[in-house]
C-alpha positions as CSV (number, residue, x, y, z in Angstrom):
1,M,1.2,18.8,18.6
2,K,-1.4,16.4,17.1
3,S,-1.0,12.9,17.4
4,I,-1.5,10.7,14.6
5,L,-2.3,6.8,14.6
6,I,-0.8,5.3,11.9
7,T,-1.7,1.4,11.8
8,G,0.8,-1.0,9.8
9,G,3.8,2.0,9.6
10,A,6.7,-1.3,9.2
11,G,4.9,-2.1,6.0
12,F,6.2,-1.3,2.4
13,I,3.7,1.6,1.7
14,G,3.2,2.7,5.4
15,A,6.9,2.9,5.9
16,N,7.8,5.2,3.2
17,F,5.1,7.4,4.1
18,V,6.2,7.6,8.0
19,C,9.2,8.5,7.1
20,Y,7.7,11.1,4.0
21,F,5.6,12.1,6.8
22,L,8.1,12.8,9.4
23,K,10.4,14.8,7.1
24,K,7.4,17.1,5.4
25,Y,6.0,17.8,8.5
26,H,6.8,19.0,12.4
27,D,3.4,19.6,14.4
28,Y,2.5,15.6,14.2
29,M,3.2,13.3,16.6
30,I,3.5,9.9,14.7
31,V,2.6,6.6,16.7
32,N,3.3,3.6,14.8
33,L,1.1,0.6,15.7
34,D,2.7,-2.2,13.6
35,N,2.3,-6.1,14.3
36,L,5.4,-7.0,12.5
37,T,4.4,-9.8,10.7
38,Y,6.2,-10.9,7.7
39,A,5.3,-7.7,5.8
40,G,6.8,-5.4,8.2
41,S,10.5,-4.8,9.2
42,L,12.1,-1.9,11.5
43,E,14.6,-1.6,9.3
44,N,12.3,-0.1,7.1
45,L,11.9,2.7,9.7
46,S,15.6,3.4,10.0
47,E,14.9,7.1,8.8
48,A,11.9,7.7,11.5
49,K,13.9,5.4,14.9
50,N,15.5,8.0,17.1
51,H,13.0,10.8,15.2
52,P,11.6,12.7,18.6
53,Q,8.2,13.0,17.1
54,Y,7.7,9.1,16.3
55,K,6.9,6.5,18.7
56,F,6.6,2.3,17.8
57,I,4.2,0.1,19.2
58,K,4.1,-3.2,18.2
59,G,0.7,-4.7,18.6
60,N,-2.7,-6.3,16.9
61,I,-4.8,-3.8,15.1
62,C,-7.7,-6.3,16.2
63,N,-6.3,-5.9,19.9
64,R,-8.9,-3.5,21.0
65,E,-7.2,-3.3,24.4
66,I,-4.3,-1.6,22.8
67,V,-6.0,0.7,20.6
68,E,-7.8,2.1,23.4
69,F,-4.8,2.3,25.1
70,L,-3.1,4.1,22.4
71,F,-6.1,6.9,21.8
72,K,-5.8,7.4,25.8
73,E,-2.3,7.6,26.1
74,Y,-1.6,9.9,23.0
75,D,-4.7,11.9,22.6
76,I,-4.7,10.3,19.0
77,R,-6.7,13.0,16.7
78,G,-6.1,11.7,13.5
79,V,-5.8,7.6,12.3
80,I,-4.3,6.8,8.7
81,H,-5.0,3.1,8.1
82,F,-2.0,0.6,6.2
83,A,-2.2,-2.1,8.0
84,A,-3.6,-4.7,6.2
85,E,-2.8,-9.0,4.8
86,S,-2.1,-8.3,1.2
87,H,-0.8,-11.2,-0.4
88,V,-2.8,-12.3,-3.1
89,D,-1.3,-15.9,-3.3
90,N,-1.3,-16.1,0.6
91,S,-5.2,-15.1,0.7
92,I,-5.8,-18.0,-1.8
93,A,-4.0,-20.9,0.4
94,G,-5.4,-19.4,3.8
95,P,-8.1,-16.5,3.8
96,E,-8.7,-16.7,7.3
97,V,-6.2,-14.4,8.5
98,F,-7.3,-11.8,5.6
99,V,-10.9,-11.7,7.0
100,K,-9.7,-11.5,10.9
101,T,-7.3,-8.5,10.1
102,N,-8.9,-6.7,7.0
103,I,-12.7,-7.0,8.8
104,N,-12.3,-6.8,11.9
105,G,-9.0,-5.4,12.5
106,T,-10.5,-2.3,10.5
107,F,-13.9,-2.4,12.6
108,T,-12.0,-2.5,15.6
109,L,-10.2,1.0,14.7
110,L,-13.5,2.7,13.5
111,D,-15.2,1.4,16.7
112,V,-12.6,2.8,19.1
113,A,-12.3,6.2,16.8
114,R,-15.9,6.4,17.0
115,Q,-16.1,6.4,21.0
116,Y,-13.1,8.4,21.6
117,W,-13.8,11.3,19.5
118,L,-17.8,11.2,19.3
119,E,-20.2,12.4,22.0
120,K,-22.7,10.4,19.8
121,P,-23.9,10.2,16.1
122,F,-22.9,13.1,14.5
123,I,-22.1,15.0,17.0
124,H,-17.9,15.4,18.1
125,K,-16.5,15.7,21.2
126,N,-15.2,19.4,22.2
127,S,-11.7,20.0,20.1
128,Y,-12.2,16.5,18.6
129,E,-14.3,18.1,15.3
130,S,-11.5,17.7,12.8
131,C,-10.5,14.1,13.6
132,R,-10.0,12.3,10.9
133,F,-9.8,8.4,9.9
134,H,-8.2,7.6,6.7
135,H,-8.2,4.4,5.5
136,I,-6.3,3.0,2.7
137,S,-7.1,0.6,0.2
138,T,-6.8,-0.7,-3.4
139,D,-7.9,-1.2,-6.8
140,E,-8.7,-4.8,-6.7
141,V,-12.1,-4.2,-4.7
142,Y,-13.5,-3.3,-8.3
143,G,-12.7,-6.5,-10.2
144,T,-11.3,-7.0,-13.7
145,L,-11.4,-4.9,-16.4
146,G,-12.2,-5.5,-20.3
147,K,-9.1,-4.0,-22.6
148,T,-10.4,-0.5,-22.3
149,G,-11.7,1.4,-19.8
150,L,-10.7,2.9,-16.2
151,F,-11.7,2.1,-12.7
152,T,-13.2,5.1,-11.2
153,E,-14.7,6.2,-7.9
154,D,-18.3,4.8,-9.0
155,T,-17.3,1.5,-10.4
156,P,-19.5,-1.4,-8.7
157,Y,-17.4,-3.4,-6.4
158,A,-16.7,-6.7,-7.7
159,P,-13.8,-8.3,-5.5
160,N,-12.4,-11.7,-7.3
161,S,-10.0,-13.0,-4.3
162,P,-10.4,-13.3,-0.6
163,Y,-7.6,-10.5,-0.4
164,S,-9.6,-8.1,-2.4
165,A,-13.0,-8.8,-0.6
166,S,-12.1,-8.4,3.1
167,K,-10.6,-5.3,1.3
168,A,-14.4,-4.8,-0.1
169,A,-15.6,-5.7,3.0
170,S,-13.4,-3.0,5.3
171,D,-14.0,-0.4,2.8
172,M,-17.5,-1.1,3.5
173,V,-17.1,-0.6,7.0
174,V,-15.9,2.4,7.2
175,R,-18.6,3.8,5.0
176,S,-21.0,2.3,7.2
177,Y,-19.4,4.4,9.7
178,H,-19.7,8.1,8.3
179,H,-23.2,7.3,7.2
180,T,-24.3,5.8,10.7
181,Y,-21.9,7.9,12.8
182,G,-20.8,10.8,11.3
183,L,-17.4,9.6,11.3
184,N,-14.9,11.5,9.2
185,T,-13.8,9.1,6.7
186,V,-11.5,9.3,3.6
187,I,-11.0,6.0,1.7
188,T,-8.3,5.9,-0.9
189,N,-7.8,3.0,-3.4
190,C,-4.6,2.6,-4.7
191,S,-3.3,1.0,-8.3
192,N,-0.4,-1.4,-8.0
193,N,2.7,0.1,-6.1
194,Y,6.4,-0.3,-6.1
195,G,9.5,1.4,-4.9
196,P,12.1,0.9,-2.4
197,K,11.1,-0.9,1.2
198,Q,8.6,-3.4,-1.1
199,H,8.6,-7.5,0.2
200,D,10.7,-10.2,-1.1
201,E,7.7,-11.6,-2.3
202,K,6.1,-9.1,-4.4
203,L,6.4,-9.4,-8.4
204,I,9.6,-6.5,-9.3
205,P,11.9,-7.1,-6.0
206,T,10.8,-11.0,-6.9
207,I,12.1,-10.3,-10.6
208,I,15.1,-8.5,-9.2
209,R,16.0,-10.5,-6.7
210,K,15.8,-13.9,-8.7
211,A,17.6,-12.3,-11.6
212,L,20.6,-11.5,-9.4
213,A,20.9,-14.8,-7.7
214,N,20.7,-16.3,-11.2
215,E,17.2,-18.1,-10.5
216,P,14.2,-18.8,-12.5
217,I,12.2,-15.7,-13.0
218,P,8.2,-17.0,-12.4
219,I,5.9,-15.0,-14.4
220,Y,2.6,-16.3,-14.2
221,G,0.4,-17.6,-17.1
222,D,1.1,-15.6,-20.3
223,G,2.3,-12.5,-19.0
224,K,-0.3,-10.7,-20.4
225,N,-1.9,-9.5,-17.1
226,V,-2.3,-5.8,-17.0
227,R,-1.2,-3.5,-14.1
228,D,-1.3,0.1,-13.9
229,W,1.5,1.1,-11.8
230,L,2.3,3.6,-8.8
231,Y,5.9,5.0,-7.2
232,V,4.9,4.6,-3.2
233,L,6.2,7.9,-3.1
234,D,3.8,9.4,-5.4
235,H,1.2,7.4,-3.6
236,C,2.1,9.1,-0.3
237,N,1.7,12.1,-1.6
238,G,-1.6,11.6,-2.6
239,I,-2.6,10.2,1.0
240,D,-0.7,13.2,2.2
241,L,-3.6,15.2,0.2
242,A,-6.4,12.8,1.0
243,Y,-5.9,13.1,4.4
244,H,-5.5,17.1,4.2
245,N,-7.9,18.0,2.5
246,G,-10.0,15.1,0.9
247,R,-13.9,16.5,1.2
248,V,-15.5,14.3,4.7
249,G,-16.8,10.8,3.5
250,E,-15.3,10.5,-0.2
251,T,-13.3,8.0,-2.0
252,Y,-10.6,9.1,-4.1
253,N,-8.5,7.3,-6.4
254,I,-5.0,7.2,-7.0
255,G,-3.5,5.8,-9.9
256,G,-0.2,6.3,-11.8
257,R,-1.4,6.3,-15.8
258,N,1.4,4.0,-16.3
259,E,-0.1,0.7,-17.4
260,R,2.3,-2.4,-18.1
261,T,1.7,-5.9,-19.0
262,N,3.6,-8.3,-16.5
263,V,6.0,-9.1,-19.4
264,Y,6.7,-5.4,-20.8
265,I,8.1,-5.0,-16.1
266,V,10.0,-8.5,-16.7
267,N,11.9,-7.6,-20.1
268,K,12.6,-3.8,-18.8
269,I,14.2,-4.6,-15.5
270,C,16.4,-7.6,-17.0
271,E,17.2,-4.8,-19.7
272,I,18.0,-2.4,-17.1
273,L,20.2,-5.0,-15.0
274,D,22.1,-6.4,-17.9
275,K,23.1,-2.5,-18.2
276,L,23.6,-1.9,-14.1
277,I,24.8,-5.4,-13.3
278,P,26.0,-7.1,-16.3
279,R,26.5,-10.8,-16.6
280,Q,29.5,-12.5,-17.5
281,G,29.6,-13.1,-21.5
282,D,27.2,-10.6,-21.9
283,K,24.7,-13.1,-21.3
284,S,20.9,-11.4,-20.9
285,Y,19.1,-11.7,-17.5
286,K,15.8,-12.7,-20.1
287,E,17.3,-16.3,-20.2
288,F,15.9,-16.5,-16.5
289,I,12.1,-15.5,-17.7
290,S,10.2,-18.7,-16.4
291,F,6.4,-18.9,-17.1
292,V,4.4,-20.9,-14.7
293,E,0.6,-22.0,-14.4
294,D,-1.6,-19.1,-13.5
295,R,-2.9,-18.7,-10.2
296,P,-7.0,-18.9,-9.8
297,G,-9.0,-16.3,-10.4
298,H,-6.1,-14.0,-11.7
299,D,-7.6,-10.8,-12.8
300,K,-6.8,-10.0,-16.7
301,R,-6.5,-6.0,-16.6
302,Y,-6.3,-3.0,-13.7
303,A,-6.4,0.3,-14.3
304,I,-7.2,3.7,-12.4
305,D,-8.7,7.0,-13.6
306,A,-7.2,9.1,-10.6
307,T,-9.1,12.7,-12.6
308,K,-11.1,13.0,-9.0
309,I,-8.1,13.6,-6.8
310,E,-6.2,15.3,-9.8
311,T,-8.8,17.9,-10.1
312,E,-9.9,18.2,-6.9
313,L,-7.0,18.2,-4.5
314,G,-4.3,19.2,-7.4
315,W,-2.4,15.7,-7.1
316,K,0.0,14.8,-9.9
317,Q,2.6,12.1,-9.9
318,E,6.3,13.0,-10.3
319,E,7.6,9.4,-11.5
320,D,6.5,8.0,-14.8
321,F,7.1,3.7,-14.6
322,E,10.4,4.4,-16.8
323,S,12.1,7.2,-14.4
324,G,10.6,5.2,-11.4
325,I,11.4,1.8,-12.3
326,V,15.2,2.4,-12.8
327,K,15.4,4.4,-8.7
328,T,13.5,0.9,-7.7
329,I,16.1,-1.2,-9.2
330,Q,19.3,0.7,-8.2
331,W,17.8,0.3,-4.6
332,Y,17.1,-3.0,-4.8
333,A,20.7,-4.2,-6.2
334,H,22.0,-2.4,-3.7
335,K,20.1,-4.7,-1.2
336,Y,20.5,-8.0,-3.1
337,V,24.1,-7.8,-4.5
338,R,25.2,-6.6,-0.6
339,K,23.4,-9.8,0.7
340,M,24.6,-12.0,-2.2
341,G,28.2,-10.5,-3.3
342,T,27.4,-10.3,-6.8
343,G,24.6,-10.9,-9.6
344,S,26.8,-11.5,-12.2
345,D,28.0,-15.3,-13.1
């Protein structure tokens, strides 16, 4: 049984992936390293808690001693690296931790993997030839798009926030370890994920939570910023394919082909909530929509061309936005109504 180190597996995408992976595969031992910052929660891993092929370790990816211990203790044969500081607003207010975690942490993981798997550059230790380092990144490294066009794997990097700059830098460190040392790497850059287990601070959970609490729903600027939305379990499937079948040293973009403005998102969620948990007097949750001052350097539009992963690896999404958002709202409505008692007036 091979052991895979998953970093950040208590976060939104990581936790969904851990549970997906354990359900699908029976020949892997998953070692989950997560520092349990505000964005990570063991509640996200309730399905995995007692699984015989799962081990959770609390720790920081910047701590080389812990990472080296895990490689030796569990004979790590693969890394799927989710761990990252990821909230753009937080990166604007306090960028230092983004540099430390996203750049230095990625370097630590790569360097330990290099020393554990390789005899010297481009020469693997015996039986470690297939060991792979999979780095999870974001479409935000590409900057912003105009009204037309899509990000491809060849789009030049142009990050516009401390968060996206730190992720772009981490991508480059991964690339360098492949080209300099021959480390078996693959990078996936994804569009905006949504679905169960996302942190309350993110856009879609915030809309649902604020609406059910009868509080103002804050939308930046004019709400016309466009994002390409990807259901988290479709993303997990893409990661699975890229980890197992992606070409060494390649990058694959994973996008939902679901471009929606923030105004569309908030109105759609309110319409669904109006039917799912109606307010008294047939009033709409749309009454709570409130436009607030835009964030500095707010990218106008992201959209991914996923042709490469579709044609090379056979990936396809199961959920379009209209089906995925219903599942997402049902999950959060259950969570928030349980806490609040009711979402009606």
